[in-house]
C-alpha positions as CSV (number, residue, x, y, z in Angstrom):
1,M,-129.6,-128.1,-206.1
2,T,-132.7,-130.1,-207.2
3,S,-136.0,-129.8,-205.4
4,D,-135.7,-133.0,-203.4
5,W,-132.3,-132.1,-202.0
6,E,-132.1,-130.5,-198.5
7,G,-129.6,-127.9,-197.1
8,V,-128.6,-128.4,-193.5
9,L,-125.8,-127.2,-191.2
10,L,-123.3,-129.8,-190.1
11,G,-124.0,-129.0,-186.4
12,E,-127.7,-129.9,-186.9
13,L,-126.8,-133.1,-188.8
14,C,-124.1,-134.5,-186.4
15,K,-123.0,-134.8,-182.8
16,F,-119.5,-133.5,-182.3
17,T,-117.1,-135.2,-179.9
18,K,-113.5,-134.1,-179.5
19,G,-110.9,-136.9,-179.4
20,T,-109.2,-137.7,-176.1
21,S,-106.0,-139.5,-177.2
22,P,-102.6,-137.7,-177.4
23,T,-101.1,-138.5,-180.8
24,L,-97.6,-139.2,-179.6
25,K,-98.3,-140.4,-176.0
26,T,-101.1,-143.0,-176.6
27,A,-99.9,-146.6,-176.0
28,P,-100.3,-148.7,-179.2
29,G,-102.8,-151.4,-179.2
30,Q,-105.6,-153.3,-181.1
31,Y,-107.8,-150.3,-182.0
32,P,-107.3,-147.7,-184.8
33,L,-106.3,-144.2,-183.6
34,I,-107.5,-141.6,-186.0
35,V,-104.9,-138.8,-186.4
36,T,-104.3,-136.0,-188.8
37,G,-102.0,-138.1,-191.0
38,P,-103.1,-140.3,-193.9
39,E,-102.9,-143.6,-191.9
40,P,-104.3,-144.3,-188.4
41,L,-102.0,-145.1,-185.5
42,S,-103.3,-147.6,-182.9
43,S,-104.5,-147.5,-179.3
44,T,-105.1,-149.9,-176.4
45,D,-108.5,-148.3,-175.8
46,F,-111.4,-147.2,-178.0
47,Q,-113.5,-144.0,-177.6
48,F,-116.1,-144.6,-180.3
49,E,-118.1,-147.6,-181.6
50,G,-120.0,-147.1,-184.9
51,E,-119.3,-144.7,-187.7
52,A,-117.9,-141.1,-187.8
53,V,-116.4,-138.5,-190.0
54,C,-113.2,-137.3,-188.3
55,V,-112.1,-133.7,-189.0
56,P,-108.7,-132.4,-187.9
57,M,-109.1,-129.1,-185.9
58,V,-105.6,-127.7,-186.7
59,S,-104.1,-126.6,-190.0
60,S,-102.1,-129.1,-191.9
61,T,-99.3,-126.6,-192.6
62,G,-99.5,-124.2,-189.6
63,H,-97.3,-121.0,-189.7
64,G,-100.3,-118.8,-190.2
65,H,-101.6,-120.7,-193.2
66,A,-105.0,-122.5,-193.1
67,S,-105.1,-125.8,-194.9
68,L,-106.6,-129.2,-194.5
69,K,-105.2,-132.2,-196.3
70,R,-107.9,-134.7,-195.5
71,V,-110.9,-135.7,-193.4
72,H,-111.3,-139.4,-192.3
73,Y,-114.0,-142.0,-192.3
74,A,-113.9,-144.4,-189.3
75,S,-116.0,-147.3,-188.3
76,G,-116.2,-150.1,-185.7
77,R,-114.3,-149.4,-182.5
78,F,-111.7,-146.7,-182.7
79,A,-110.0,-143.9,-180.8
80,V,-109.5,-140.3,-182.0
81,A,-106.6,-138.0,-181.4
82,N,-107.2,-134.9,-179.2
83,I,-106.8,-132.5,-182.1
84,V,-109.5,-134.2,-184.1
85,T,-113.3,-134.0,-183.8
86,A,-115.5,-137.0,-184.6
87,C,-118.8,-136.1,-186.3
88,E,-121.4,-138.8,-185.7
89,V,-124.6,-138.6,-187.8
90,R,-127.7,-138.2,-185.6
91,N,-130.2,-139.7,-188.0
92,P,-128.7,-142.4,-190.3
93,A,-132.1,-142.6,-192.1
94,K,-131.4,-139.0,-193.3
95,C,-127.7,-139.1,-194.0
96,S,-125.1,-141.8,-194.8
97,T,-121.9,-141.3,-192.9
98,R,-120.0,-142.6,-196.0
99,F,-121.7,-139.9,-198.1
100,L,-120.9,-137.2,-195.6
101,H,-117.3,-138.2,-195.6
102,I,-117.1,-138.0,-199.4
103,Y,-118.9,-134.7,-199.4
104,L,-116.7,-133.0,-196.7
105,Q,-113.5,-134.4,-198.2
106,H,-114.5,-133.1,-201.7
107,F,-115.5,-129.6,-200.5
108,K,-113.1,-129.2,-197.5
109,D,-111.2,-126.3,-199.1
110,Q,-114.4,-124.4,-199.9
111,L,-116.4,-125.2,-196.7
112,I,-114.0,-126.0,-193.9
113,V,-110.7,-124.3,-194.5
114,P,-112.1,-120.8,-194.7
115,R,-113.5,-121.2,-191.2
116,M,-110.0,-121.8,-189.7
117,Q,-108.8,-118.9,-187.6
118,G,-105.5,-117.8,-186.0
119,T,-102.3,-116.0,-186.8
120,A,-99.5,-118.4,-185.8
121,N,-101.5,-121.5,-184.8
122,V,-104.4,-121.8,-187.2
123,S,-107.2,-123.9,-185.9
124,L,-110.9,-124.8,-186.3
125,S,-113.4,-124.5,-183.5
126,Q,-116.4,-126.8,-183.2
127,K,-118.6,-123.7,-183.3
128,E,-117.3,-122.9,-186.8
129,L,-117.4,-126.5,-187.8
130,S,-121.1,-126.6,-186.9
131,Q,-121.8,-123.8,-189.4
132,V,-120.5,-125.8,-192.4
133,P,-123.4,-126.2,-194.9
134,V,-124.2,-129.6,-196.3
135,T,-126.5,-130.3,-199.2
136,L,-128.2,-133.7,-198.9
137,P,-129.8,-135.6,-201.7
138,P,-132.3,-138.4,-200.8
139,L,-130.8,-141.3,-199.0
140,D,-131.0,-143.7,-202.0
141,E,-129.2,-141.1,-204.2
142,Q,-126.6,-140.7,-201.5
143,Q,-126.0,-144.5,-201.5
144,R,-125.7,-144.6,-205.3
145,I,-123.0,-141.8,-205.2
146,V,-121.2,-143.7,-202.4
147,D,-121.3,-147.0,-204.4
148,L,-120.0,-145.4,-207.6
149,I,-117.2,-143.5,-205.9
150,M,-116.1,-146.5,-203.9
151,A,-116.0,-148.5,-207.1
152,V,-113.7,-145.8,-208.6
153,D,-111.6,-145.8,-205.4
154,D,-111.2,-149.6,-205.7
155,A,-110.0,-149.2,-209.3
156,I,-107.5,-146.5,-208.2
157,E,-106.2,-148.7,-205.4
158,A,-105.8,-151.7,-207.7
159,T,-103.9,-149.6,-210.3
160,V,-101.6,-148.1,-207.7
161,A,-100.9,-151.6,-206.2
162,K,-100.1,-152.8,-209.7
163,S,-97.7,-149.9,-210.2
164,D,-96.0,-150.7,-206.9
165,V,-95.6,-154.4,-207.8
166,L,-94.2,-153.5,-211.2
167,W,-91.7,-151.1,-209.6
168,S,-90.6,-153.8,-207.0
169,M,-90.2,-156.4,-209.8
170,T,-88.2,-154.0,-211.9
171,Q,-85.8,-153.4,-209.0
172,K,-85.3,-157.1,-208.5
173,L,-84.8,-157.8,-212.2
174,L,-82.1,-155.1,-212.4
175,D,-80.4,-156.4,-209.2
176,E,-80.4,-159.9,-210.7
177,A,-79.3,-158.8,-214.1
178,F,-76.2,-157.0,-212.8
179,S,-75.3,-159.5,-210.1
180,S,-73.1,-161.7,-212.2
181,F,-71.0,-158.9,-213.7
182,P,-67.6,-157.7,-212.2
183,H,-67.2,-154.5,-210.3
184,V,-65.7,-151.4,-211.9
185,Q,-65.4,-147.8,-210.6
186,A,-68.1,-145.5,-212.0
187,G,-65.3,-143.1,-212.9
188,D,-64.1,-145.7,-215.5
189,L,-67.5,-145.3,-217.3
190,I,-67.9,-141.5,-216.9
191,A,-66.3,-139.0,-219.3
192,S,-67.4,-135.9,-217.5
193,I,-69.7,-134.5,-214.8
194,T,-71.0,-131.0,-215.1
195,G,-73.3,-128.9,-212.9
196,G,-75.6,-125.9,-213.3
197,K,-76.5,-122.7,-211.5
198,S,-79.4,-121.6,-209.2
199,P,-80.4,-118.0,-209.9
200,S,-83.4,-116.3,-208.4
201,A,-86.6,-117.7,-209.8
202,E,-90.3,-117.6,-209.5
203,G,-92.0,-120.4,-207.7
204,R,-94.0,-121.6,-210.7
205,P,-93.2,-123.8,-213.7
206,P,-92.4,-121.9,-216.9
207,T,-94.8,-121.6,-219.8
208,E,-93.9,-122.9,-223.2
209,D,-92.3,-119.6,-224.2
210,E,-90.5,-119.0,-220.9
211,Y,-87.2,-120.3,-219.5
212,G,-86.8,-122.3,-216.3
213,V,-84.2,-123.9,-214.0
214,L,-84.7,-127.4,-212.7
215,K,-85.8,-128.3,-209.2
216,V,-84.2,-131.4,-207.6
217,S,-87.6,-133.0,-207.9
218,A,-87.2,-133.1,-211.7
219,I,-85.0,-136.1,-211.2
220,N,-87.2,-139.1,-210.5
221,E,-86.5,-142.8,-210.2
222,L,-89.0,-143.3,-213.1
223,G,-87.5,-140.6,-215.4
224,F,-87.2,-136.9,-216.0
225,L,-90.0,-134.6,-214.9
226,P,-89.8,-131.4,-217.0
227,S,-92.7,-129.8,-215.1
228,E,-90.5,-129.7,-212.0
229,A,-88.9,-126.4,-212.8
230,K,-89.0,-122.7,-211.7
231,T,-89.4,-119.7,-214.1
232,I,-86.3,-117.5,-214.6
233,S,-86.4,-114.0,-216.2
234,D,-82.8,-113.9,-217.4
235,P,-81.7,-117.0,-219.3
236,G,-78.6,-115.1,-220.4
237,I,-76.7,-116.3,-217.2
238,F,-76.8,-119.8,-218.6
239,S,-74.8,-121.1,-221.5
240,S,-76.5,-123.3,-224.1
241,S,-74.4,-126.2,-222.8
242,M,-76.4,-126.1,-219.6
243,S,-79.8,-126.8,-221.3
244,V,-81.3,-130.2,-220.9
245,K,-80.8,-132.5,-223.9
246,T,-81.8,-135.9,-225.3
247,G,-79.6,-138.6,-223.8
248,D,-78.5,-136.6,-220.7
249,I,-77.9,-138.6,-217.6
250,L,-79.0,-136.4,-214.7
251,I,-78.2,-137.1,-211.0
252,S,-79.4,-135.2,-208.0
253,R,-76.3,-133.8,-206.1
254,A,-78.3,-132.7,-203.1
255,N,-81.6,-134.1,-201.8
256,T,-83.1,-136.0,-198.9
257,P,-81.2,-139.1,-197.7
258,E,-83.6,-141.4,-199.6
259,R,-83.4,-139.4,-202.8
260,V,-79.9,-138.0,-203.0
261,G,-78.1,-139.5,-206.0
262,L,-81.3,-140.4,-207.9
263,V,-80.5,-140.9,-211.6
264,C,-82.6,-140.5,-214.8
265,L,-82.2,-140.5,-218.5
266,V,-83.7,-137.6,-220.5
267,Q,-85.7,-138.7,-223.6
268,Y,-86.2,-135.3,-225.4
269,D,-84.5,-131.9,-225.9
270,Y,-85.6,-129.1,-223.5
271,P,-83.8,-126.0,-224.8
272,N,-85.6,-123.7,-222.4
273,L,-84.7,-125.7,-219.2
274,F,-81.3,-125.5,-217.5
275,L,-79.5,-127.5,-214.8
276,C,-79.5,-126.1,-211.3
277,D,-76.6,-126.3,-208.9
278,K,-78.1,-129.3,-207.2
279,T,-78.4,-131.3,-210.5
280,L,-75.4,-132.8,-212.3
281,R,-75.1,-134.1,-215.9
282,I,-73.1,-137.3,-216.3
283,S,-71.6,-137.9,-219.8
284,P,-70.7,-141.6,-220.3
285,K,-67.5,-142.7,-222.1
286,D,-67.7,-144.3,-225.5
287,G,-68.6,-148.0,-224.9
288,A,-70.9,-147.3,-222.0
289,D,-74.6,-147.4,-222.9
290,P,-76.4,-144.4,-221.2
291,A,-79.6,-146.4,-220.4
292,A,-77.6,-149.2,-218.9
293,L,-75.5,-146.8,-216.8
294,V,-78.7,-145.3,-215.4
295,A,-79.9,-148.8,-214.6
296,A,-76.6,-149.8,-212.9
297,L,-76.6,-146.6,-210.8
298,G,-80.1,-147.4,-209.6
299,T,-79.4,-150.9,-208.3
300,A,-79.8,-151.5,-204.6
301,E,-76.1,-152.2,-204.2
302,V,-75.1,-148.8,-205.6
303,R,-78.0,-146.9,-203.9
304,E,-76.7,-148.1,-200.6
305,Q,-73.2,-146.7,-201.4
306,I,-74.7,-143.4,-202.5
307,Q,-76.6,-143.0,-199.2
308,M,-73.5,-143.9,-197.2
309,S,-71.5,-141.4,-199.2
310,G,-73.9,-138.6,-198.6
311,T,-72.5,-135.8,-196.5
312,G,-74.1,-132.9,-194.6
313,T,-74.9,-131.8,-191.1
314,S,-78.7,-131.8,-191.7
315,G,-80.5,-135.0,-191.2
316,S,-83.0,-134.0,-193.9
317,M,-80.6,-133.0,-196.7
318,K,-77.5,-134.8,-197.9
319,N,-75.0,-134.1,-200.6
320,I,-72.9,-136.3,-202.8
321,S,-69.7,-135.0,-204.4
322,Q,-68.5,-135.6,-208.0
323,E,-65.6,-137.5,-206.6
324,A,-67.8,-139.7,-204.5
325,I,-69.9,-140.5,-207.7
326,R,-66.7,-141.5,-209.6
327,Q,-65.7,-143.8,-206.8
328,L,-68.9,-145.8,-206.7
329,S,-68.4,-149.5,-207.2
330,V,-70.7,-150.6,-210.1
331,R,-71.3,-154.0,-211.5
332,W,-70.9,-153.6,-215.3
333,P,-71.0,-155.8,-218.4
334,A,-68.2,-155.1,-220.9
335,D,-70.3,-156.3,-223.8
336,L,-72.1,-153.4,-225.4
337,E,-74.9,-155.6,-226.7
338,V,-75.6,-156.9,-223.2
339,Q,-75.6,-153.3,-221.9
340,S,-78.1,-152.3,-224.6
341,R,-80.4,-155.2,-223.7
342,I,-80.4,-154.3,-220.0
343,G,-80.9,-150.6,-220.7
344,A,-83.9,-151.4,-223.0
345,L,-85.4,-153.8,-220.4
346,N,-85.2,-151.1,-217.7
347,Q,-86.7,-148.4,-220.0
348,N,-89.5,-150.7,-221.1
349,Q,-90.4,-151.5,-217.5
350,I,-90.3,-147.8,-216.7
351,D,-92.6,-147.0,-219.6
352,V,-95.2,-149.6,-218.4
353,I,-95.1,-148.2,-214.9
354,H,-95.6,-144.7,-216.3
355,R,-98.6,-145.8,-218.2
356,T,-100.0,-147.5,-215.1
357,R,-99.5,-144.4,-213.0
358,A,-101.0,-142.3,-215.7
359,T,-104.1,-144.5,-215.5
360,A,-104.3,-143.9,-211.8
361,K,-104.0,-140.2,-212.3
362,S,-106.8,-140.3,-214.9
363,L,-109.0,-142.2,-212.5
364,R,-108.4,-139.6,-209.8
365,R,-109.4,-136.9,-212.2
366,L,-112.5,-138.8,-213.2
367,R,-113.4,-139.2,-209.5
368,S,-113.1,-135.5,-208.9
369,E,-115.2,-134.6,-212.0
370,L,-117.8,-137.2,-211.1
371,L,-118.1,-135.7,-207.6
372,S,-118.3,-132.2,-208.9
373,A,-121.2,-133.2,-211.1
374,L,-123.0,-135.5,-208.7
375,L,-122.7,-133.4,-205.5
376,S,-124.0,-130.3,-207.3
377,G,-127.1,-132.2,-208.6
378,A,-126.1,-131.3,-212.2
379,H,-126.2,-135.0,-213.0
380,R,-128.0,-137.8,-211.2
381,I,-127.3,-141.5,-211.2
382,P,-130.3,-143.4,-212.7
383,E,-132.3,-145.8,-210.6
384,T,-131.2,-148.6,-213.0
385,Y,-127.8,-148.3,-211.4
386,D,-129.3,-150.1,-208.4
387,E,-130.2,-153.1,-210.6
388,L,-126.7,-153.1,-212.0
389,M,-125.1,-153.1,-208.6
390,G,-127.5,-155.8,-207.5
391,A,-126.6,-158.0,-210.5
392,D,-122.9,-157.5,-209.8
393,S,-123.4,-158.5,-206.1
394,M,-125.3,-161.6,-207.1
395,E,-122.5,-162.6,-209.5
396,M,-119.9,-162.1,-206.7
397,V,-122.0,-164.3,-204.4
398,G,-122.4,-167.0,-207.1
399,A,-118.6,-166.9,-207.8
């Protein structure tokens, strides 16, 4: 901490007020209702007017485990759930509420979560919350940090929005590309379907020299995720034919209703990864392009059939049988060249979306690294940044 930074307790810095609105029983209305979830609900009444940092007072996971997924920033007129405390800055000339939100969100696991108490129902008291230490730079430095981080947040939001638009466009393109082709049964395109095993495994991904069995989350609508695997100690229970190979078409046999039957195409060999009993490998017949078959099984028409075919008594998990997969009605072009073009189009779009999401991931990592440096005082934003932000603002006004 540099000499002009000040350490203060959160209870000295803020006024605490517990929310009064029951999360599930508050009538929806025109005002935001700050809850523990990522997005606010709404309320017919408001409890606060101004700015506040809103801290959930119960563990995000419960069951004896202390955790906090997020703290919220709120402004204007808003209501707060009765399991959330609103922290209102007493002296805005000393502390920016935006800065305080960024600070508490970044350090929540170090500063807030350890103060949660309880065995079954883990919660946070206002007394404990008041003892959270906050280190404040001068107000102008706080504002520079806020401006920089909000600029990064805007870039992340724009990148994620671009990815979502690209994904929606890809789905529409595929639906249109297949719409004019006749229906065939998926079984006419499939040579074989094979499954794997689910042995006891450690709850961590394997290292490069270890062996692993896939989790159902390894099958993603945008491709295969090799990191989604659990470490196994005895690979001898698997035959080499159960390892994941280039060109494999993998489909999730059991998953949530929205994700059961997701299909992906494997791009590389993974000799140390094996199929689990909830993942199936589809081998296409000669004359059926693998990439095109993945695209066809991902169209809205086929996804609807898959979700209707899912069985199971649990509302959260569904299964689809090999026979149900074979009976799916799929629109399919007989011409292999047309199949190849559609498969390549789908893969190209997926590659673009992957790159876009990788950019968002890099920006999130940059944000975290920036905050670690700036909030520790290890690096400071030069005063010339104010001139840069002022020039950008003037350009926006002129535009």
